[in-house]
DOKEDO-939686 format. One record per atom (N, C-alpha, C): residue number from 1; z, x, y negated; atom name; residue in one letter. Coordinates in pm, whole numbers, always signed. Each point is the difference from the previous one (the first is absolute). Layout:
N
NUM;Z;X;Y;CA;A
...
//
This chain:
146
1;-14258;+23856;-19811;N;M
1;+85;+97;-66;CA;M
1;+133;-67;-34;C;M
2;+114;+64;+34;N;P
2;+129;-62;-29;CA;P
2;+25;-7;-151;C;P
3;+66;-105;-38;N;R
3;+35;-16;-140;CA;R
3;+143;+49;-21;C;R
4;+26;+51;-117;N;S
4;+133;+49;-34;CA;S
4;+65;-97;-96;C;S
5;+132;-15;+16;N;R
5;+78;-82;-92;CA;R
5;+116;+82;-50;C;R
6;+46;-35;-118;N;F
6;+115;+67;-59;CA;F
6;+94;-109;-49;C;F
7;+126;+9;+41;N;A
7;+99;-96;-46;CA;A
7;+130;+74;-23;C;A
8;+80;-47;-91;N;G
8;+127;+64;-28;CA;G
8;+105;-101;-40;C;G
9;+124;+38;+19;N;S
9;+110;-85;-42;CA;S
9;+117;+88;-39;C;S
10;+83;-51;-87;N;L
10;+118;+73;-43;CA;L
10;+120;-92;+13;C;L
11;+82;+30;+99;N;I
11;+123;-73;+22;CA;I
11;+109;+105;+6;C;I
12;+90;-4;-94;N;S
12;+103;+101;-9;CA;S
12;+84;+3;+126;C;S
13;+32;+115;+53;N;P
13;-37;+136;-36;CA;P
13;-121;+51;+77;C;P
14;-80;-86;+58;N;K
14;-110;+44;+84;CA;K
14;-134;-22;-69;C;K
15;-85;+99;+4;N;V
15;-136;-10;-51;CA;V
15;-91;+7;+121;C;V
16;-89;-96;+16;N;D
16;-88;-3;+115;CA;D
16;-143;-17;-47;C;D
17;-85;+88;+43;N;V
17;-142;-7;-31;CA;V
17;-74;-6;+133;C;V
18;-92;-95;+13;N;V
18;-74;-16;+124;CA;V
18;-147;+24;-30;C;V
19;-60;+89;+76;N;I
19;-143;+25;-11;CA;I
19;-60;-28;+136;C;I
20;-91;-96;+4;N;D
20;-64;-37;+126;CA;D
20;-134;+72;+9;C;D
21;-7;+97;+88;N;M
21;-123;+78;+20;CA;M
21;-84;-58;+113;C;M
22;+48;-107;+62;N;G
22;-74;-61;+109;CA;G
22;+29;+61;+136;C;G
23;+91;+98;+6;N;N
23;+35;+66;+125;CA;N
23;+148;+36;-7;C;N
24;+79;-40;+100;N;P
24;+144;+29;-5;CA;P
24;+33;+149;-11;C;P
25;-78;+85;+68;N;F
25;+23;+144;-8;CA;F
25;-17;+48;-144;C;F
26;-109;-39;-63;N;L
26;-24;+39;-140;CA;L
26;+105;-60;-93;C;L
27;+41;-124;+27;N;N
27;+103;-63;-83;CA;N
27;+129;+81;+2;C;N
28;+45;+40;+118;N;H
28;+124;+79;+11;CA;H
28;-14;+134;-70;C;H
29;-114;+65;+22;N;T
29;-22;+132;-57;CA;T
29;-5;-3;-152;C;T
30;-76;-91;-56;N;V
30;-14;-10;-145;CA;V
30;+132;-44;-64;C;V
31;+71;-91;+65;N;D
31;+129;-47;-52;CA;D
31;+99;+117;-8;C;D
32;+7;+80;+106;N;A
32;+92;+115;-1;CA;A
32;-42;+101;-105;C;A
33;-130;+26;-12;N;F
33;-49;+94;-100;CA;F
33;+42;-43;-140;C;F
34;-22;-125;-31;N;L
34;+32;-49;-135;CA;L
34;+151;+0;-28;C;L
35;+79;-46;+95;N;K
35;+145;-8;-22;CA;K
35;+63;+139;-15;C;K
36;-26;+89;+94;N;I
36;+63;+132;-4;CA;I
36;-64;+86;-109;C;I
37;-129;-15;-22;N;G
37;-64;+72;-109;CA;G
37;+59;-38;-134;C;G
38;+30;-128;-18;N;T
38;+63;-47;-124;CA;T
38;+141;+57;-14;C;T
39;+75;+4;+109;N;V
39;+134;+57;-4;CA;V
39;-5;+148;-37;C;V
40;-93;+74;+60;N;A
40;-12;+143;-30;CA;A
40;-41;+23;-145;C;A
41;-93;-81;-50;N;A
41;-43;+15;-139;CA;A
41;+115;-33;-95;C;A
42;+78;-102;+32;N;T
42;+114;-39;-82;CA;T
42;+107;+109;+0;C;T
43;+23;+60;+115;N;K
43;+95;+111;+10;CA;K
43;-44;+115;-90;C;K
44;-128;+30;+2;N;T
44;-53;+109;-82;CA;T
44;+13;-34;-148;C;T
45;-23;-124;-37;N;V
45;+17;-41;-140;CA;V
45;+144;+23;-45;C;V
46;+96;-37;+85;N;A
46;+141;+19;-34;CA;A
46;+33;+148;-16;C;A
47;-49;+84;+93;N;E
47;+26;+143;-8;CA;E
47;-62;+62;-125;C;E
48;-124;-35;-26;N;E
48;-69;+55;-116;CA;E
48;+62;-48;-131;C;E
49;+43;-124;-5;N;T
49;+68;-52;-119;CA;T
49;+127;+78;-26;C;T
50;+76;+26;+105;N;Y
50;+121;+79;-13;CA;Y
50;-31;+138;-56;C;Y
51;-104;+65;+54;N;E
51;-37;+134;-47;CA;E
51;-43;-2;-147;C;E
52;-73;-102;-41;N;I
52;-44;-10;-139;CA;I
52;+120;-21;-92;C;I
53;+92;-85;+40;N;V
53;+120;-25;-81;CA;V
53;+84;+128;-8;C;V
54;+10;+71;+111;N;K
54;+78;+124;+4;CA;K
54;-61;+106;-93;C;K
55;-134;+10;-1;N;R
55;-68;+94;-89;CA;R
55;+6;-45;-145;C;R
56;+0;-129;-20;N;G
56;+7;-55;-135;CA;G
56;-132;-6;-73;C;G
57;-109;+22;+71;N;S
57;-131;-8;-66;CA;S
57;-102;-62;+94;C;S
58;-92;-73;-61;N;V
58;-108;-63;+75;CA;V
58;-130;+54;-56;C;V
59;-84;+50;+88;N;S
59;-131;+48;-44;CA;S
59;-107;-64;+86;C;S
60;-121;+6;-48;N;N
60;-113;-55;+74;CA;N
60;-16;+73;+133;C;N
61;+22;+131;+0;N;H
61;-11;+79;+123;CA;H
61;+104;-44;+102;C;H
62;+124;-19;-44;N;N
62;+106;-44;+91;CA;N
62;-30;-138;+57;C;N
63;-54;-87;-85;N;F
63;-33;-135;+45;CA;F
63;-109;+5;+106;C;F
64;-104;+80;-22;N;E
64;-109;+13;+98;CA;E
64;+51;+60;+131;C;E
65;+85;+102;-11;N;K
65;+57;+63;+120;CA;K
65;+84;-102;+80;C;K
66;+77;-80;-71;N;S
66;+82;-102;+65;CA;S
66;-85;-106;+67;C;S
67;-106;-42;-66;N;L
67;-89;-101;+56;CA;L
67;-69;+52;+126;C;L
68;-46;+125;-3;N;K
68;-63;+59;+118;CA;K
68;+98;+11;+116;C;K
69;+123;+41;-30;N;K
69;+102;+12;+104;CA;K
69;+33;-137;+59;C;K
70;+8;-101;-86;N;M
70;+29;-136;+45;CA;M
70;-110;-49;+96;C;M
71;-125;+22;-36;N;C
71;-112;-42;+85;CA;C
71;-2;+77;+132;C;C
72;+26;+131;-8;N;K
72;-2;+84;+119;CA;K
72;+110;-42;+98;C;K
73;+121;-18;-50;N;E
73;+112;-40;+86;CA;E
73;-22;-140;+58;C;E
74;-45;-92;-83;N;G
74;-26;-136;+47;CA;G
74;-106;-2;+109;C;G
75;-108;+75;-20;N;A
75;-107;+4;+99;CA;A
75;+46;+68;+130;C;A
76;+76;+109;-13;N;Y
76;+47;+71;+119;CA;Y
76;+93;-87;+85;C;Y
77;+105;-51;-62;N;W
77;+97;-79;+76;CA;W
77;-57;-134;+43;C;W
78;-90;-56;-80;N;G
78;-68;-123;+41;CA;G
78;-86;+23;+123;C;G
79;-68;+114;+3;N;T
79;-83;+34;+116;CA;T
79;+85;+21;+125;C;T
80;+110;+72;-15;N;V
80;+89;+21;+115;CA;V
80;+52;-134;+51;C;V
81;+41;-88;-90;N;A
81;+50;-131;+41;CA;A
81;-109;-84;+65;C;A
82;-121;+8;-55;N;G
82;-111;-74;+59;CA;G
82;-33;+48;+140;C;G
83;+0;+131;+19;N;V
83;-25;+55;+134;CA;V
83;+109;-45;+96;C;V
84;+126;+7;-45;N;Y
84;+111;-43;+86;CA;Y
84;-12;-147;+37;C;Y
85;-24;-85;-98;N;A
85;-11;-144;+27;CA;A
85;-114;-29;+97;C;A
86;-112;+69;-20;N;G
86;-112;-18;+91;CA;G
86;+30;+47;+141;C;G
87;+67;+114;+12;N;M
87;+34;+52;+131;CA;M
87;+101;-90;+72;C;M
88;+98;-47;-75;N;E
88;+99;-89;+61;CA;E
88;-64;-130;+45;C;E
89;-86;-56;-84;N;Y
89;-69;-124;+36;CA;Y
89;-91;+23;+121;C;Y
90;-70;+114;+1;N;G
90;-86;+32;+114;CA;G
90;+79;+14;+129;C;G
91;+115;+65;-8;N;A
91;+86;+15;+119;CA;A
91;+47;-137;+49;C;A
92;+33;-87;-95;N;E
92;+44;-135;+37;CA;E
92;-112;-76;+71;C;E
93;-121;+11;-51;N;R
93;-113;-70;+61;CA;R
93;-33;+56;+138;C;R
94;+4;+132;+14;N;I
94;-32;+63;+127;CA;I
94;+106;-31;+105;C;I
95;+128;+10;-40;N;R
95;+110;-23;+94;CA;R
95;+24;-147;+27;C;R
96;-39;-86;-94;N;G
96;+17;-143;+19;CA;G
96;+142;-49;-22;C;G
97;+83;+80;-63;N;T
97;+138;-39;-28;CA;T
97;+42;+58;-134;C;T
98;+99;-64;-61;N;R
98;+50;+46;-129;CA;R
98;+144;+48;+18;C;R
99;+20;+131;-3;N;D
99;+134;+56;+13;CA;D
99;+7;+136;-70;C;D
100;+113;+68;+15;N;W
100;+24;+126;-69;CA;W
100;-92;+111;+47;C;W
101;-54;-12;+119;N;K
101;-87;+104;+53;CA;K
101;-129;+12;-81;C;K
102;-45;-111;-57;N;N
102;-119;+6;-86;CA;N
102;+27;+84;-124;C;N
103;+120;-14;-56;N;A
103;+38;+82;-117;CA;A
103;+4;+147;+39;C;A
104;+53;+29;+116;N;M
104;+8;+138;+46;CA;M
104;-141;+59;+18;C;M
105;-87;-74;+65;N;I
105;-137;+46;+22;CA;I
105;-74;+15;-133;C;I
106;+12;-102;-86;N;G
106;-65;+6;-130;CA;G
106;+49;+114;-85;C;G
107;+131;+24;+0;N;G
107;+58;+109;-77;CA;G
107;-44;+136;+52;C;G
108;-1;+15;+132;N;A
108;-41;+127;+59;CA;A
108;-147;+29;-29;C;A
109;-86;-100;+17;N;L
109;-142;+19;-29;CA;L
109;-23;+29;-148;C;L
110;+71;-70;-85;N;T
110;-16;+23;-144;CA;T
110;+46;+140;-37;C;T
111;+115;+42;+51;N;G
111;+49;+136;-27;CA;G
111;-100;+105;+44;C;G
112;-59;-19;+118;N;A
112;-97;+96;+52;CA;A
112;-128;+0;-84;C;A
113;-49;-118;-37;N;I
113;-125;-9;-77;CA;I
113;+17;+60;-139;C;I
114;+109;-35;-68;N;V
114;+22;+52;-135;CA;V
114;+20;+152;+4;C;V
115;+71;+48;+100;N;S
115;+23;+143;+13;CA;S
115;-131;+73;+32;C;S
116;-79;-55;+89;N;A
116;-128;+63;+35;CA;A
116;-95;+0;-120;C;A
117;+3;-106;-79;N;A
117;-84;-7;-119;CA;A
117;+42;+103;-105;C;A
118;+126;+43;+6;N;S
118;+51;+101;-93;CA;S
118;-25;+142;+51;C;S
119;-79;+12;+106;N;N
119;-36;+130;+59;CA;N
119;+122;+79;+47;C;N
120;+94;-69;+60;N;N
120;+117;+68;+56;CA;N
120;-32;+53;+139;C;N
121;+82;+93;+49;N;N
121;-21;+52;+134;CA;N
121;+51;-98;+104;C;N
122;-28;+27;+125;N;R
122;+30;-94;+108;CA;R
122;+149;-31;+10;C;R
123;+86;+102;-13;N;D
123;+144;-23;+9;CA;D
123;+49;-92;-111;C;D
124;-51;+19;-121;N;K
124;+39;-85;-113;CA;K
124;-49;-144;+21;C;K
125;-118;-17;+56;N;I
125;-53;-133;+28;CA;I
125;+90;-72;+100;C;I
126;+41;+71;+104;N;V
126;+89;-60;+100;CA;V
126;+135;-37;-62;C;V
127;+54;+88;-82;N;M
127;+128;-28;-65;CA;M
127;-12;-120;-95;C;M
128;-109;-8;-74;N;D
128;-21;-113;-90;CA;D
128;-19;-130;+78;C;D
129;-65;+7;+115;N;A
129;-15;-119;+85;CA;A
129;+137;-48;+49;C;A
130;+82;+93;+43;N;I
130;+136;-35;+47;CA;I
130;+81;-59;-115;C;I
131;-8;+62;-116;N;T
131;+73;-50;-117;CA;T
131;-49;-138;-41;C;T
132;-131;-19;-3;N;G
132;-55;-131;-36;CA;G
132;+43;-108;+96;C;G
133;-3;+29;+128;N;G
133;+44;-97;+100;CA;G
133;+148;-32;-13;C;G
134;+81;+103;-25;N;A
134;+145;-21;-13;CA;A
134;+34;-81;-124;C;A
135;-64;+32;-113;N;V
135;+29;-73;-125;CA;V
135;-44;-145;+12;C;V
136;-119;-24;+54;N;A
136;-50;-137;+15;CA;A
136;+87;-81;+95;C;A
137;+44;+63;+109;N;T
137;+87;-69;+95;CA;T
137;+135;-33;-64;C;T
138;+55;+95;-74;N;A
138;+128;-25;-68;CA;A
138;-14;-112;-101;C;A
139;-109;-2;-75;N;A
139;-22;-107;-97;CA;A
139;-12;-135;+70;C;A
140;-66;-2;+114;N;E
140;-14;-126;+76;CA;E
140;+135;-48;+50;C;E
141;+84;+91;+48;N;F
141;+134;-38;+46;CA;F
141;+86;-49;-116;C;F
142;-16;+61;-117;N;L
142;+74;-48;-118;CA;L
142;-41;-141;-39;C;L
143;-126;-34;+20;N;N
143;-46;-137;-27;CA;N
143;+66;-100;+92;C;N
144;+32;+41;+124;N;Y
144;+67;-90;+93;CA;Y
144;+143;-29;-43;C;Y
145;+62;+92;-76;N;L
145;+138;-17;-44;CA;L
145;+14;-103;-112;C;L
146;-106;-19;-78;N;T
146;+11;-90;-114;CA;T
146;-43;-140;+33;C;T
//
């Protein structure tokens, strides 16, 4: 049975957490889930804090609602990121090369899977696959610029 390890470091401005699941595919997927899930949860905290300050009152009900929304958003976006990272890694392994086409394939598959899981019709699934592929490819090209 593979052993898991957890390690972390904080070097400004980068935070890096490494979780070794014993399999590179799982490592990429879990890493993406945790990183993007944390970003989504943090975004929700900022939005909810703004709303509470704007209302001027804090109640137990508002706090519970905010916590549920934070968990829901973190889990949703973490899952989408995990699926994307897994698909991109899988495309890289199957194709045997690391280039922008893996991002395009991973984005398209992720868009289609997430859309199909949301019970969308066939046209919407195709459009989401195209959008996912385009966004992932654009993000990959932006990484080449920096």
